[in-house]
LOVOKOL-185149 format. One record per residue (C-alpha): residue number from 1; residue in three letters; x, y, z. Coordinates in Angstrom, 3 decimals. Each point is the difference from the previous one (the first is absolute). Layout:
BEGIN
  nr rest        u        v        w
 NUM  ala        X        Y        Z
...
This chain:
BEGIN
  nr rest        u        v        w
   1  met  -89.833  148.756   33.799
   2  leu   -3.022   -1.148   -2.038
   3  arg   -2.846   -1.942    1.066
   4  cys   -0.974   -2.998   -2.267
   5  gln   -3.480   -1.356    0.866
   6  gly   -0.422   -3.750   -1.213
   7  met    3.411    0.130   -1.893
   8  arg    2.287   -2.782    0.044
   9  asp    3.521   -0.213   -1.156
  10  pro   -0.005   -0.502   -3.694
  11  cys    3.635   -1.554    0.026
  12  leu    0.848    1.960   -3.341
  13  pro    3.080   -1.696   -1.706
  14  phe    2.244    2.868    0.735
  15  pro    3.597   -0.507   -1.318
  16  asp    2.963    0.650    2.217
  17  val    0.514    3.561    1.146
  18  leu    3.517    0.071   -1.716
  19  pro    1.533   -2.141   -2.509
  20  pro    2.848   -2.147    1.195
  21  ala    3.276    2.166    0.656
  22  asp    3.495   -0.277    1.510
  23  ala   -1.401    2.204    2.760
  24  trp    2.507    0.048    2.993
  25  arg    2.592   -2.114   -1.812
  26  gly    2.786    1.554   -1.798
  27  arg    0.846   -0.641   -3.512
  28  gly    3.164   -1.647   -1.528
  29  leu    2.139    1.675   -2.410
  30  leu   -0.938   -2.442   -2.878
  31  arg   -3.571   -0.695    1.139
  32  lys   -2.885    0.484   -2.313
  33  gly   -3.545   -0.970   -0.231
  34  thr   -0.979   -3.508   -0.690
  35  asn   -1.515   -0.530   -3.464
  36  arg   -1.564   -3.738    0.052
  37  arg   -0.836    0.263   -3.847
  38  glu    3.582    0.808   -0.752
  39  ser    1.302   -2.488    2.444
  40  tyr   -2.185   -2.827   -1.860
  41  gln    1.485    1.241   -3.369
  42  thr    3.733   -0.498    1.514
  43  val   -0.645   -3.354    1.741
  44  leu   -2.475   -1.851   -2.372
  45  pro    2.320   -0.182   -2.754
  46  leu    2.644   -1.554    2.145
  47  ala   -2.489   -2.455    1.563
  48  leu   -1.256   -0.746   -3.509
  49  leu    3.610   -0.785   -1.118
  50  gly    0.622   -2.303    2.935
  51  thr   -2.995   -1.858   -0.793
  52  leu    0.804   -0.669   -3.620
  53  leu    3.549   -0.697    0.566
  54  pro   -0.486   -3.702    1.363
  55  leu   -1.797   -0.765   -3.378
  56  ala    2.761    1.604   -2.169
  57  leu    2.943   -1.696    1.992
  58  pro    1.626   -3.010   -1.926
  59  gly   -0.281   -3.307    1.726
  60  pro   -2.954   -2.345    0.887
  61  ala   -3.404    1.536   -0.679
  62  pro   -2.108    0.884    3.203
  63  ala   -2.895   -2.138    0.945
  64  pro   -3.040    0.795   -1.932
  65  val   -1.707    1.277    2.940
  66  leu    2.769    2.134    0.997
  67  ala    0.304    1.336   -3.573
  68  val   -3.818    0.800   -0.143
  69  thr    0.142    1.845    3.329
  70  leu    2.932    2.105   -1.190
  71  leu   -1.598    0.781   -3.141
  72  gly   -3.371    0.968    1.918
  73  leu    2.203    2.145    2.539
  74  ala    1.845    1.609   -3.079
  75  gly   -3.214    0.764   -1.445
  76  leu   -1.417    1.658    3.147
  77  leu    3.017    2.091    0.526
  78  gly   -0.042    1.181   -3.797
  79  leu   -3.737    1.128    0.529
  80  val    0.735    1.878    3.244
  81  leu    3.171    1.620   -1.744
  82  val   -2.121    1.130   -2.930
  83  leu   -2.816    1.392    2.234
  84  thr    2.400    2.022    2.024
  85  leu    0.711    1.978   -3.453
  86  val   -3.678    0.942    0.079
  87  pro   -0.205    3.239    2.306
  88  arg   -4.078   -0.750    0.010
  89  cys    0.586   -3.543    1.758
  90  pro   -0.260    0.390    3.886
  91  leu    2.981   -1.392    2.162
  92  arg   -2.905   -1.879    1.802
  93  val   -0.657   -1.968   -3.198
  94  leu    3.849   -0.945   -0.437
  95  asp    0.337   -1.158    3.694
  96  leu   -3.144   -2.097   -0.247
  97  leu    1.172   -1.486   -3.306
  98  leu    3.357   -1.066    1.665
  99  leu   -1.509   -1.325    3.232
 100  leu   -2.942   -1.936   -1.638
 101  gly    2.240   -1.283   -3.003
 102  gly    2.699   -1.025    2.259
 103  trp   -2.291   -1.956    2.277
 104  ala   -1.894   -1.478   -3.118
 105  leu    3.335   -1.266   -1.055
 106  leu    1.408   -1.339    3.273
 107  leu   -3.406   -1.673    1.017
 108  gly   -0.190   -1.662   -3.614
 109  glu    3.513   -1.605    0.253
 110  leu   -0.622   -1.024    3.640
 111  ala   -3.268   -1.665   -1.132
 112  phe    1.676   -1.888   -2.748
 113  arg    2.906   -1.057    2.386
 114  leu   -2.624   -1.355    2.554
 115  phe   -2.687   -1.485   -2.099
 116  gly    2.035   -0.925   -3.323
 117  ala    1.923   -3.100   -0.604
 118  ala    2.712   -0.687    2.582
 119  thr    3.326    0.923   -1.185
 120  pro    3.594   -0.406    1.559
 121  gly    1.188    3.070    1.839
 122  ala   -3.613    1.405    0.784
 123  val    0.846    0.927    3.366
 124  leu    3.116    1.789   -1.094
 125  ser   -2.087    2.010   -2.520
 126  leu   -2.618    0.755    2.671
 127  gly    2.764    1.240    2.187
 128  asn    1.277    2.411   -2.679
 129  met   -3.640    1.527   -0.288
 130  leu   -0.724    0.452    3.634
 131  pro    2.167    3.038    0.710
 132  trp   -1.804    1.753   -2.768
 133  cys   -3.189   -0.677    1.604
 134  leu    1.111    1.963    3.091
 135  val    1.049    2.907   -2.306
 136  leu   -3.532    0.043   -1.509
 137  leu   -1.656   -0.284    3.164
 138  leu    1.749    3.077    1.297
 139  ala    0.006    1.917   -3.229
 140  pro   -3.773    1.366    0.000
 141  ala    0.806    2.042    3.061
 142  trp    3.051    1.548   -1.734
 143  leu   -2.044    1.066   -3.132
 144  leu   -3.494    0.143    1.049
 145  gly    0.221    1.411    3.649
 146  glu   -0.740   -1.750    3.346
 147  arg   -3.796   -0.278   -0.303
 148  gln   -0.409   -1.070   -3.557
 149  gly    3.115   -2.103    0.258
 150  arg   -1.170   -1.814    3.023
 151  val   -2.961   -1.149   -2.127
 152  val    2.029   -1.356   -2.908
 153  ser    2.472   -1.813    2.253
 154  gly   -2.792   -1.586    1.795
 155  ala   -1.510   -1.113   -3.168
 156  ala    3.306   -1.238   -1.128
 157  leu    0.636   -1.966    3.309
 158  gly   -3.629   -1.312   -0.317
 159  ser    0.913   -1.366   -3.586
 160  leu    3.149   -1.822    1.284
 161  leu   -1.857   -1.577    2.928
 162  leu   -2.890   -1.185   -2.516
 163  leu    2.724   -1.521   -2.247
 164  thr    1.419   -1.797    3.038
 165  leu   -3.158   -1.490    0.985
 166  leu   -0.897   -1.282   -3.411
 167  phe    3.456   -1.572   -0.254
 168  ala   -0.250   -1.454    3.582
 169  ala   -3.728   -1.508   -0.906
 170  gly    1.319   -1.177   -3.278
 171  pro    3.120   -1.120   -1.644
 172  met    2.256    0.285    3.242
 173  gly   -0.736   -3.540    1.103
 174  ala    0.944   -1.301   -3.513
 175  arg    3.513    1.673    0.277
 176  gly    1.179   -1.626    2.985
 177  pro    2.875    1.570    1.734
 178  glu    0.436    2.783   -2.541
 179  gly   -3.689    0.969    0.474
 180  ser    0.642    0.506    3.654
 181  ala    2.954    2.118   -0.604
 182  leu   -1.854    2.288   -2.487
 183  leu   -2.784    0.312    2.364
 184  asn    2.556    0.772    2.815
 185  ala    1.517    2.715   -2.209
 186  leu   -3.172    1.583   -0.645
 187  leu   -1.074    0.184    3.527
 188  gln    3.340    1.570    1.067
 189  val   -0.279    2.803   -3.004
 190  gln   -3.606    0.593    1.252
 191  leu    1.076    0.262    3.545
 192  ala    2.878    2.281   -0.856
 193  gly   -2.073    2.064   -2.160
 194  gly   -2.549    0.620    2.827
 195  val    2.782    0.998    2.572
 196  ala    1.442    2.214   -2.699
 197  leu   -3.404    1.991   -0.690
 198  leu   -0.422    0.309    3.671
 199  gly    3.486    1.310    0.387
 200  gln   -0.378    2.352   -2.758
 201  gln   -3.476    1.319    1.442
 202  ala    1.833    0.533    3.423
 203  ala    2.929    1.762   -1.353
 204  gly   -2.454    2.234   -2.012
 205  arg   -1.919    0.805    3.245
 206  arg    3.204    0.671    1.826
 207  ala    1.375    2.194   -2.726
 208  arg   -3.126    2.099    0.016
 209  thr   -0.053    0.298    3.761
 210  ala    3.551    1.170    0.130
 211  ala   -0.485    2.387   -2.981
 212  arg   -3.095    1.451    1.866
 213  cys    1.815    0.256    3.370
 214  gly    3.082    1.569   -1.814
 215  ser    2.148    2.355    2.217
 216  trp   -2.468   -0.304    2.828
 217  ser    0.455   -3.616    0.595
 218  gly    0.876   -1.087    3.504
 219  met   -0.870    3.283    1.573
 220  ala   -1.302   -0.036    3.512
 221  asp   -3.647   -0.184    0.740
 222  gln   -0.088    3.462    1.595
 223  glu    0.948    1.616   -3.464
 224  cys   -3.187   -1.450   -1.499
 225  asp   -3.541    1.022    0.285
 226  pro   -1.639   -2.318    2.284
 227  leu   -3.226   -0.274   -2.081
 228  thr    1.271   -0.434   -3.465
 229  gly    3.469   -1.373    0.503
 230  leu    1.319    2.606   -2.255
 231  pro    3.349    1.950    0.625
 232  gly   -0.401    3.423    1.646
 233  tyr    1.461    3.627   -0.690
 234  pro    3.500   -0.748    1.192
 235  ala    0.167   -3.386   -1.926
 236  leu   -0.865    1.567   -2.908
 237  glu    2.449    3.126    0.223
 238  arg    2.747   -2.681    0.746
 239  val   -0.932   -1.762   -3.584
 240  leu    0.097    3.299   -1.876
 241  ala    3.152    0.972    1.857
 242  gly    1.619   -3.423   -1.074
 243  his   -0.896    0.658   -3.915
 244  leu    0.326    3.673   -0.679
 245  pro    3.994    0.047    0.134
 246  gln   -0.141   -2.950   -2.395
 247  arg   -2.554    0.527   -2.637
 248  pro   -2.373    3.045    0.920
 249  ala   -1.507    0.582   -3.601
 250  gly   -3.600   -1.316   -0.116
 251  leu   -0.299   -0.318    3.513
 252  thr   -3.733    0.868    0.912
 253  val   -2.031    0.256    3.338
 254  ala   -3.763    0.009   -0.029
 255  val   -1.718    0.747    3.114
 256  leu   -3.651   -0.886    0.198
 257  ala   -2.598    0.938    2.574
 258  leu   -3.598   -1.676    0.634
 259  asp   -2.676    2.750   -0.743
 260  gly   -2.741    0.387    2.682
 261  leu    1.670   -2.656    2.511
 262  glu   -0.977    2.243    2.871
 263  glu   -3.588    0.126   -1.037
 264  ala   -0.064   -3.810   -0.602
 265  gln    1.421   -0.592    3.577
 266  ala   -2.764    2.307    1.560
 267  glu   -2.748   -1.451   -1.780
 268  arg    1.018   -3.829    0.140
 269  gly    2.497   -0.196    2.711
 270  val    3.603   -0.433    0.550
 271  ala   -0.146   -3.615   -0.891
 272  phe   -1.143    0.535   -3.415
 273  ala    2.447    2.906   -0.490
 274  gln    2.721   -2.594    0.873
 275  val   -1.347   -2.569   -2.577
 276  leu   -0.153    2.713   -2.625
 277  arg    3.724    0.779    0.619
 278  ala    0.930   -3.458   -0.280
 279  his   -2.043   -0.623   -3.261
 280  val    1.487    2.897   -1.819
 281  ala    3.635   -1.198    1.303
 282  arg   -0.869   -3.312   -1.613
 283  thr   -1.192    1.626   -3.127
 284  leu    3.021    1.984   -0.605
 285  thr    2.415   -2.923    0.748
 286  ala   -1.685   -1.968   -2.362
 287  ala   -0.064    2.710   -2.783
 288  thr    3.669    0.826    0.205
 289  arg    3.035   -1.859   -1.484
 290  asp    2.068   -2.382    2.218
 291  glu    2.676    2.164   -0.238
 292  asp   -1.998    3.148    1.216
 293  val   -0.105    0.826    3.541
 294  val   -3.197    0.892    1.922
 295  gly    0.086    1.609    3.321
 296  cys   -2.310    1.331    2.571
 297  leu    0.519    3.715    1.235
 298  gly   -2.783    0.033    2.444
 299  asp   -3.833   -0.318    0.382
 300  gly   -1.381   -0.194   -3.382
 301  thr    3.291    1.339   -1.758
 302  phe    2.143   -2.411   -2.104
 303  ala    3.110    0.400   -2.139
 304  val    1.102   -1.658   -3.089
 305  leu    3.819    0.017   -1.093
 306  met    0.482   -0.692   -3.601
 307  arg    2.056    0.623   -2.975
 308  val   -1.218    1.350   -3.262
 309  pro    1.276    1.497   -3.139
 310  asp   -1.546    3.487    0.433
 311  ala   -2.674    2.210    1.526
 312  arg   -2.682   -1.021   -2.651
 313  ser    0.413   -3.589    0.980
 314  ala   -0.076    0.737    3.853
 315  arg   -3.226    1.695   -0.411
 316  ala   -1.282   -2.683   -2.178
 317  ala    0.918   -2.852    2.617
 318  cys   -1.539    2.024    2.872
 319  glu   -3.341    0.519   -2.038
 320  arg   -0.197   -3.548   -0.319
 321  leu    0.720   -0.646    3.516
 322  arg   -2.690    2.363    0.980
 323  val   -2.470   -1.642   -2.359
 324  arg    0.956   -3.463    1.393
 325  val   -0.721    1.196    3.352
 326  ala   -3.352    1.461   -1.040
 327  ser   -1.189   -3.305   -1.696
 328  arg    0.426   -1.941    3.171
 329  pro   -3.204    0.710    2.107
 330  leu   -0.106   -1.121    3.795
 331  gln   -3.267   -0.711    1.689
 332  gly   -1.977    2.446   -2.421
 333  val    2.832    2.607    0.429
 334  leu    1.999    1.150   -2.996
 335  pro    3.273    1.153    1.163
 336  thr    1.813    2.820   -1.829
 337  val    3.430    1.424    0.601
 338  ser    1.823    3.277   -0.650
 339  val    3.429   -0.335   -1.510
 340  gly    3.196    2.231    0.035
 341  val    2.878   -1.146   -2.073
 342  thr    3.381    1.330   -0.524
 343  val    2.875   -1.180   -2.189
 344  trp    3.660    0.418    0.745
 345  ala    1.284    3.255   -1.252
 346  gly    3.155    0.693    1.959
 347  his   -1.447   -0.723    3.521
 348  thr    2.991   -0.707    2.286
 349  ser   -1.838   -2.231    2.397
 350  gly   -2.674   -2.560    0.454
 351  arg   -1.742    2.338    2.655
 352  ala   -0.240    2.596   -2.639
 353  leu   -1.476   -2.096   -2.556
 354  leu   -2.866   -1.329    2.502
 355  thr   -0.463    3.827    1.181
 356  his   -0.467    1.157   -3.651
 357  ala   -2.506   -3.019   -0.526
 358  gln   -1.962    1.097    2.997
 359  gln   -0.245    3.360   -0.846
 360  ala   -1.351   -0.877   -3.426
 361  leu   -2.577   -2.366    1.883
 362  ala   -0.876    3.061    1.983
 363  gln   -0.594    1.852   -3.453
 364  ala   -2.279   -2.868   -1.341
 365  arg   -2.082   -0.111    3.114
 366  gln   -0.478    3.885   -0.170
 367  asp   -0.971   -0.331   -3.759
 368  gly   -2.992   -2.223    1.246
 369  gly    1.596   -3.604    0.560
 370  asn   -0.357   -2.971   -1.992
 371  arg    2.652    1.185   -2.521
 372  val    3.760   -0.300   -0.640
 373  his    2.256    3.146    0.326
 374  leu    3.748    0.173   -1.401
 375  gly    2.207    2.062    2.165
 376  thr    2.589    2.481   -1.595
 377  glu    2.724   -1.468   -2.296
 378  ala    2.991    2.232   -0.921
 379  gly   -2.062    2.881    0.989
 380  val   -3.071   -0.645   -2.111
 381  val   -3.287   -0.730    1.554
 382  leu   -1.975   -2.746   -1.593
 383  ala   -3.566    0.094    0.128
 384  ala   -2.089   -2.489    2.128
 385  ala   -2.199   -2.472   -1.690
 386  pro   -3.531    0.253    1.017
 387  ala   -2.104   -2.831    0.965
 388  ala   -1.896   -1.847   -2.702
């Protein structure tokens, strides 16, 4: 454990410890990785065809506003389709173009319906647009992620509210019953959109909680560490025992121990040592993926169950965990951890994996601590990674 006088947490923007993976879930026979660029190249031509088809069909010509909207939408889809063929164009640019372009077209047509000259069937036309308002309110979270999607969805909902207020303060009174019907439709879609966004956020939190709990959800309190709430040794062994027969390849166990915990307890007291344990437990939980399992093996010793492609990836992930813990000071003390890690190589039980990782941890501590040591894999001892 290192002492850092006057140092504060720099809050470095570390990426996730591991990229998203299937982790504990099995693979279907025809399942393959998702490539959004290829998906766009498949879906956008169909959407472009569906957009231009009403303009090409024989029969009455569509209203000028509808024709302009369809042409604008076709141009947007065509532009995004061309950009998907440019490898250097980031996917985030394609996502933002679709979202911002879709909202610009939708709000433009909505503004024309509300503030333009009154036309027969305005309420019906507005009703046909409102379902797409809900789709575009929810789409940012699908494409941009929860945090950025929440900002974009909030801005879109605010734009709808602004249009509604301007309409209520302006031309609504001159339209009579039709104006009241339009206002009611706008208020209903905003209410439904707000509820849908709240439901989407709640569902996301529940999914993360379920993924985080994984195989140890619903276990008895006595099976969890009373300070950190993390599952203990029997629970971790049971998780491994449940997955070893199904898909053992890539299962990895990392055991991490706080360096100098006894010295910190002797110098600052038991209360500080307990706070330090809880601090490191929170850091590890925040640094791992939702599908990984973090457990507590005893005073100052933790375990992380994860799935990685190979031993090199396991060591890299554990190095990043070690650095993440060391970058989070607590009351002037910079905690460090020693890490022992083992990757499944024919182990017959979860207890064998955990024991092997604990042996690697003992070697890491013997080598000086604050480092990662990989156990034997198929009879080959991999070298320890010294602290930077």
